[in-house]
C-alpha positions, -999 to 999 in steps of 0.1 A, spaced: 185 144 -578 223 145 -580 240 125 -553 269 142 -535 302 129 -546 326 111 -523 348 141 -524 321 164 -512 312 141 -484 348 138 -473 350 176 -473 319 180 -451 331 154 -427 366 170 -426 351 204 -419 330 190 -391 359 173 -374 381 203 -381 357 225 -362 355 201 -334 392 199 -331 395 237 -331 369 239 -303 388 212 -283 421 230 -287 405 263 -276 389 246 -246 423 231 -237 440 265 -241 413 281 -219 418 254 -193 456 259 -193 453 297 -190 428 293 -161 451 269 -143 481 292 -147 460 322 -134 449 301 -104 485 291 -97 496 327 -100 469 338 -76 478 310 -51 515 320 -53 506 356 -47 484 347 -17 511 326 -1 537 353 -8 515 378 11 510 352 39 547 350 44 555 387 39 529 400 64 544 385 96 579 391 83 572 428 78 556 429 113 587 414 128 609 439 109 588 468 121 586 459 158 616 436 163 592 412 181 593 376 167 560 369 184 543 388 155 549 357 135 533 335 161 502 358 162 499 355 124 503 318 125 477 315 153 451 333 133 456 309 104 457 278 126 427 289 146 405 296 117 378 271 109 367 257 76 387 249 44 420 267 44 424 278 8 452 303 -1 428 333 0 418 325 35 454 318 46 464 352 31 436 371 49 441 354 82 479 357 81 477 394 73 450 400 99 470 382 125 502 401 117 484 435 119 468 424 152 501 413 165 516 447 157 487 464 175 492 442 205 529 449 206 524 486 209 493 485 230 509 463 256 543 481 257 532 503 287 530 472 309 568 475 313 563 507 334 534 496 356 531 479 390 511 447 394 480 467 403 485 490 373 490 460 350 458 444 362 439 477 357 455 483 323 447 448 310 409 454 316 411 477 287 426 451 264 394 432 255 377 465 246 406 478 225 415 444 209 380 436 198 375 471 183 408 471 165 404 435 152 369 439 140 378 470 120 410 458 104 397 423 96 366 438 81 387 460 58 409 432 48 381 408 39 356 434 25 379 461 12 352 486 23 338 502 54 303 492 43 286 471 69 312 478 96 288 499 117 262 472 117 288 446 126 299 466 156 263 472 168 254 435 166 286 418 178 310 442 196 298 440 232 289 403 229 325 396 218 340 417 246 318 399 272 329 365 258 366 376 259 364 385 296 347 351 303 373 331 285 408 342 273 412 373 294 426 353 323 454 340 300 464 376 290 461 389 326 482 361 340 509 367 313 509 404 321 514 397 358 539 369 357 557 369 323 584 393 310 571 419 286 588 403 256 565 373 259 532 391 260 525 391 223 532 353 224 506 349 251 482 369 230 489 345 201 481 315 223 449 331 236 438 340 201 443 305 189 423 290 218 395 316 214 392 312 177 395 274 177 375 263 207 354 292 221 338 309 191 306 292 180 303 279 145 274 302 137 293 333 149 324 322 130 307 314 98 294 349 92 305 372 120 271 388 114 235 381 124 219 374 90 233 406 78 233 415 41 269 427 42 283 393 53 314 388 32 324 358 12 354 351 35 338 361 67 356 373 98 353 357 132 358 376 165 395 375 175 390 383 212 
């Protein structure tokens, strides 16, 4: 049997290492592209996080929209990656805009009228928040009905027992321009210290539509 020449062996070895080098270069290229895509996604998420409260302030002229957006981010539990920060900032800004307009009639009411009107806030705030936050984090209405059925009245009850007093006191004793700021404080306290870990982690009761980045009750 003819033995392979040294030239043939060198060629085989060279081809083997050439293929390994190509695979290594391809792997390095894929890793670089992946890192660039991840960086671009993070930059986009942070851009939205900054733009949402800024747009809310521009729309309403109320700087406390920024505080509401920040309180949602600060009050959220778990690891704060850029996707979560974007979602919570956007959700908080939208909720701040809602609060600004919903609470505007307080400027025309007496103390008794303010107290009566504020009893509506936990009902309206929970309904609005649960809907907008679900849409932001799921991009679909799917599962929203079940979420309302399982959590809405429990959240309203918890709101009355905890942060409602903060909002009611603000309505009675603070100028109207500080009301959304008081809402931001109440939202932070509620999300950070009142909401249970199990409720926060899913927002559902073992429901199949529980999203990857799950909402927690705002109020």
